[in-house]
C-alpha positions in Angstrom: 2.2 0.5 -29.0 0.2 -2.1 -27.0 -3.0 -1.2 -26.1 -3.4 -0.7 -22.1 -6.3 1.0 -19.3 -5.1 3.8 -16.9 -7.5 3.9 -14.2 -7.0 6.3 -10.7 -8.7 8.4 -7.9 -11.0 10.9 -9.8 -9.4 14.1 -7.4 -6.5 14.3 -5.4 -5.6 17.2 -3.1 -2.0 17.3 -2.3 -1.3 20.2 0.7 -0.2 20.3 4.2 -3.2 21.1 6.1 -5.7 19.9 3.6 -7.7 18.1 6.4 -8.7 21.7 8.0 -11.5 21.3 4.4 -12.6 18.3 4.9 -16.0 19.1 6.0 -16.3 21.5 2.9 -15.2 18.7 0.3 -17.6 15.9 2.8 -20.2 18.2 1.8 -19.9 18.9 -1.8 -19.1 15.4 -2.5 -20.8 12.9 0.0 -23.8 14.8 1.9 -24.5 15.3 5.5 -23.7 12.2 7.2 -20.5 10.1 7.0 -19.0 6.8 8.1 -15.3 7.6 9.2 -12.8 4.5 9.2 -9.7 4.4 11.1 -8.0 2.6 14.4 -8.1 3.4 17.8 -4.4 3.9 17.4 -4.9 7.1 15.2 -7.4 8.3 18.4 -5.4 7.7 20.4 -2.8 9.6 19.0 -5.2 12.9 18.6 -4.4 12.8 14.3 -8.5 12.6 14.2 -9.6 15.9 15.9 -8.5 17.8 12.7 -10.7 16.1 11.0 -13.9 15.7 12.8 -13.8 19.6 13.8 -14.0 20.0 9.8 -16.7 17.4 10.0 -18.6 19.2 12.6 -18.2 22.9 11.3 -19.7 22.0 8.0 -22.8 20.7 9.9 -21.9 16.8 8.7 -22.9 14.0 11.3 -20.6 11.6 11.5 -19.8 8.0 13.3 -16.2 6.5 13.9 -15.6 3.0 13.0 -12.0 2.6 15.0 -11.8 -0.9 15.0 -9.6 -1.5 12.6 -6.7 -3.4 13.0 -3.6 -4.5 11.2 -4.2 -7.0 8.5 -7.9 -6.8 8.9 -9.9 -9.9 9.3 -13.5 -10.5 7.8 -14.9 -10.1 11.2 -13.8 -6.1 11.0 -15.3 -5.7 7.8 -18.3 -7.0 9.3 -18.4 -4.6 12.3 -17.9 -1.8 9.8 -20.6 -2.8 7.9 -22.9 -2.9 10.9 -21.5 0.6 12.0 -22.2 1.6 8.5 -25.8 0.3 8.0 -26.9 1.9 11.8 -26.0 5.3 10.7 -27.7 5.5 7.5 -24.6 7.2 5.8 -24.7 9.3 2.8 -20.8 8.0 2.1 -17.8 6.6 3.8 -13.9 7.9 4.9 -11.0 6.4 5.4 -8.4 7.7 7.9 -5.5 6.0 8.6 -2.9 3.3 6.7 -3.6 1.1 4.3 -5.7 -1.4 6.7 -8.0 1.9 7.7 -8.4 2.2 4.0 -9.0 -1.0 2.5 -11.8 -1.5 5.1 -13.4 1.7 3.9 -13.7 0.8 0.4 -15.3 -2.5 1.3 -17.8 -0.9 3.4 -18.3 1.9 0.5 -18.4 -1.0 -2.1 -21.0 -3.2 0.1 -23.4 -0.9 1.2 -23.6 0.9 -2.1 -24.3 -2.3 -4.1 -25.9 -4.6 -1.5 -23.3 -7.4 -2.3 -21.9 -10.1 0.0 -17.7 -9.8 0.9 -17.4 -13.7 -0.3 -19.1 -12.3 -3.9 -16.5 -10.1 -4.5 -13.0 -11.7 -4.0 -10.8 -11.8 -6.8 -10.3 -9.6 -10.1 -13.4 -7.8 -11.5 -16.5 -9.7 -9.5 -18.3 -6.8 -7.9 -21.5 -5.5 -10.2 -22.6 -2.7 -8.1 -22.0 0.8 -7.2 -20.1 2.4 -4.2 -21.1 5.0 -2.0 -19.2 8.2 -2.3 -15.5 7.6 -1.0 -12.5 10.0 0.4 -9.6 8.4 1.6 -6.9 10.1 3.5 -3.2 8.3 4.2 -2.0 8.7 7.2 1.1 6.8 6.4 3.6 6.8 3.2 3.5 3.5 1.8 0.3 1.9 0.8 -1.0 4.1 -2.1 -4.0 2.6 -1.0 -6.0 5.8 -1.5 -5.4 5.8 -5.3 -5.6 1.8 -5.8 -9.1 -0.3 -7.0 -7.8 -3.1 -4.5 -8.5 -4.4 -0.6 -6.8 -6.8 0.9 -8.2 -8.7 3.8 -7.2 -11.7 6.1 -9.5 -14.7 5.7 -9.6 -17.2 8.1 -6.5 -17.2 10.3 -3.9 -16.5 7.8 -4.7 -16.4 4.2 -4.6 -13.1 2.2 -7.3 -12.5 0.2 -7.9 -9.1 -2.6 -11.0 -7.9 -3.9 -10.1 -5.8 -7.2 -12.2 -4.1 -8.9 -12.4 -0.1 -10.6 -15.3 0.8 -8.2 -13.1 0.8 -4.9 -10.9 4.0 -6.2 -12.2 6.6 -4.1 -13.6 10.0 -5.7 -10.8 12.3 -3.6 -7.7 11.6 -2.5 -6.4 13.9 0.5 -2.9 13.9 1.1 -1.4 16.0 3.8 1.5 15.9 4.8 0.8 17.1 8.5 -1.2 14.0 9.8 2.2 12.2 9.0 4.8 14.4 11.1 4.3 11.9 14.4 5.0 8.6 12.6 7.4 6.9 14.0 10.5 6.2 12.6 10.4 2.3 12.0 7.3 2.5 10.9 8.0 5.6 8.1 10.9 3.4 7.5 8.9 0.1 6.6 6.1 1.9 4.9 8.6 4.2 2.8 10.5 1.1 1.7 6.9 -0.3 0.8 6.2 2.3 -1.7 10.1 1.8 -3.1 8.6 -1.8 -3.6 5.2 -1.1 -4.9 7.0 1.6 -7.7 9.6 -1.4 -8.4 7.6 -4.2 -8.9 5.1 -2.3 -11.2 8.2 -1.0 -13.6 9.1 -4.5 -13.8 5.5 -6.7 -13.7 4.7 -9.0 -16.7 1.2 -7.7 -16.6 -0.2 -7.2 -20.4 -1.2 -3.6 -18.5 2.3 -2.4 -17.7 2.2 0.9 -19.7 4.8 4.1 -20.5 2.0 6.1 -17.7 2.9 3.4 -15.2 6.3 3.5 -15.7 6.8 7.1 -15.8 4.9 7.2 -12.5 7.0 4.8 -10.7 10.1 6.5 -12.3 9.2 10.0 -10.3 7.9 7.7 -7.3 11.2 6.3 -6.9 12.9 9.6 -7.2 11.1 11.1 -4.8 11.1 8.3 -2.0 15.0 7.8 -2.8 15.9 11.3 -1.9 13.4 11.7 1.1 13.0 8.8 3.2 16.0 8.8 5.3 15.7 12.6 6.1 12.0 11.4 7.1 13.0 8.4 9.2 15.5 10.8 11.0 14.1 13.9 10.8 10.6 13.7 11.5 9.2 17.1 11.4 10.9 17.7 8.2 7.6 18.6 6.2 8.9 19.2 3.2 10.5 15.2 3.3 7.2 14.2 5.0 5.3 15.4 1.6 7.9 13.9 -0.7 7.0 10.6 0.6 3.4 11.0 0.6 3.6 12.1 -3.1 6.1 9.2 -3.8 3.9 6.5 -2.0 0.9 8.2 -3.7 2.4 7.7 -7.2 3.6 4.0 -6.7 0.2 3.6 -6.0 -1.0 4.9 -9.3 1.8 2.7 -11.0 0.7 -0.6 -9.5 -3.1 0.3 -9.4 -2.5 -0.3 -13.6 0.7 -2.6 -13.8 0.6 -5.0 -10.8 3.0 -6.1 -8.0 4.7 -9.9 -8.1 6.4 -12.3 -6.3 7.8 -9.8 -3.4 4.3 -9.3 -2.3 3.4 -12.8 -3.0 6.3 -14.0 -0.6 5.5 -11.1 2.2 1.6 -11.8 2.7 2.6 -15.4 4.4 5.1 -13.1 6.5 2.5 -11.0 7.2 -0.5 -12.8 7.1 1.0 -15.9 9.4 3.3 -13.9 11.7 1.7 -10.7 12.1 4.8 -8.7 10.8 3.7 -5.4 9.5 2.8 -5.3 5.8 5.9 -2.9 4.7 8.6 -4.9 6.8 7.3 -7.7 5.2 8.2 -6.9 1.7 11.9 -5.3 2.7 12.6 -8.9 4.4 12.3 -10.5 0.8 12.4 -7.7 -1.5 16.7 -7.7 -2.0 16.3 -11.7 -2.3 13.3 -11.5 -4.6 15.1 -9.3 -6.7 18.6 -11.2 -7.0 16.2 -14.4 -8.6 14.6 -11.6 -10.6 18.0 -10.1 -11.9 18.8 -12.6 -14.9 15.5 -11.3 -16.3 15.0 -8.0 -15.2 18.8 -6.2 -15.5 17.7 -3.7 -17.6 14.9 -2.4 -15.7 16.9 -2.2 -12.6 19.8 -1.1 -14.2 17.4 2.2 -15.8 16.1 2.5 -12.1 19.1 2.5 -10.1 19.8 5.9 -10.7 16.1 6.9 -9.6 16.8 6.0 -5.9 21.0 6.5 -5.7 22.0 9.0 -8.4 25.3 8.4 -8.1 24.5 4.8 -9.7 24.4 6.2 -13.1 28.2 6.4 -12.9 28.8 2.6 -12.0 29.3 0.7 -15.6 25.5 -0.7 -16.5 26.6 -4.4 -16.2 28.0 -4.0 -12.4 24.9 -1.5 -11.5 22.1 -4.3 -11.0 24.2 -5.7 -8.1 25.4 -2.7 -6.7 21.5 -1.2 -6.7 20.4 -4.2 -5.1 23.1 -4.5 -2.7 22.8 -0.4 -2.0 18.4 -0.9 -1.3 19.7 -3.5 1.4 22.0 -1.3 3.1 19.4 1.2 2.9 16.8 -1.0 4.9 19.2 -1.6 7.4 20.4 1.8 8.0 17.2 2.8 8.7 16.7 0.4 11.4 14.2 -2.3 10.2 15.0 -6.0 10.7 17.1 -7.9 8.0 16.0 -11.3 8.5 12.8 -13.8 8.7 14.4 -15.2 12.1 14.6 -11.8 13.7 10.7 -11.3 13.3 10.1 -14.8 15.2 10.3 -16.7 12.1 11.8 -20.4 12.3 13.4 -21.9 9.6 11.2 -24.8 10.1 8.1 -22.3 8.9 10.0 -21.8 5.8 8.2 -24.8 3.8 4.2 -24.3 4.7 5.7 -20.3 4.1 6.4 -21.4 0.3 3.2 -23.6 0.1 1.1 -20.5 1.4 3.1 -18.3 -1.1 1.3 -20.0 -4.1 -1.4 -19.1 -3.4 -1.2 -16.0 -4.3 -1.2 -16.6 -8.0 -3.7 -13.3 -8.7 0.4 -12.0 -8.1 3.0 -14.7 -9.0 1.7 -14.5 -12.6 3.0 -10.9 -12.7 6.4 -11.6 -11.6 8.8 -11.4 -14.4 10.6 -14.7 -13.9 8.2 -17.8 -13.3 8.2 -18.4 -9.7 7.7 -22.1 -8.2 7.0 -23.3 -4.6 11.1 -24.6 -4.3 12.0 -21.2 -5.8 9.8 -19.3 -2.9 11.2 -21.8 -0.4 15.1 -20.8 -1.7 14.0 -16.7 -1.6 13.1 -17.8 2.1 15.8 -19.6 2.8 18.1 -16.9 1.2 16.1 -14.1 3.5 16.1 -16.3 6.7 
């Protein structure tokens, strides 16, 4: 067996209604003062109430930073850091989607270790220790609560990552009741995002692709495939929401250790330049990247296909791969997601620049099972157009 390393969040709580125990957890794991990192939309939706009530009841003082936006730029991180310094906090809580949790990670790291953001970009560049950190996802997609990765936007459009084991939080709190109000398009896009994490992790060319990640990826796909349609079309179903939240987390554990590849690399310019939500960006290129990879991933895709669509187990293995990709594409359409780049405002004249931009994501492209050239990236974008 090839040697590998597997790291994940130290403690995981998966329980509907568990947000009511947040104050007790903070007192035990963090202390008496926290910065709660979130976005204004969640406050407007009233989702923060149970969390802040629990903190108050436990005697925890808190300051809320609600300036997070999708694809957070450096300025948002700097503003959150300023809030944290002014509040003299003992730790950090990330509350929201991947953007809020990514900003929370960086606040905890940079306040705790005293480093500068520009010094920790890349893999393993962070040297300092972070402040205590609790992550609470309100979407079932990114898996950021169990990943040592934070992605932010640098300059106008470029995505950069900080990858360091210190970014893994102390606690991931998964409360499916927090996801009940998610609109159907967000549920669909984040759910497909989680599927992408599992598929890319399973097929990753990373030297650290390992049996634990592969097992988690398959269980994630079983949960996501079984629950995504119900969660999108009957959003008040707590069981389906719980299945999605757990599936997204398992996919996060998988790709945190066996990293994602070309789907994400080609999705980043779509989000960074055109501000398309990350999950939808992934969904738009997923079938086209899979068709590109199929010549070297046929066995893996044939193995995964029945995890998402159990009836494909009876389809001849050599026909199963094409059917798997077609069914994923059809699922995305059935869930109401846009299917082409032109539908999200991208012009044909934009594709060449996007291909150039995608090639900057060498951290991801190196994990793709088939080498991707700039010409290949452009061909994939043209197929998605």
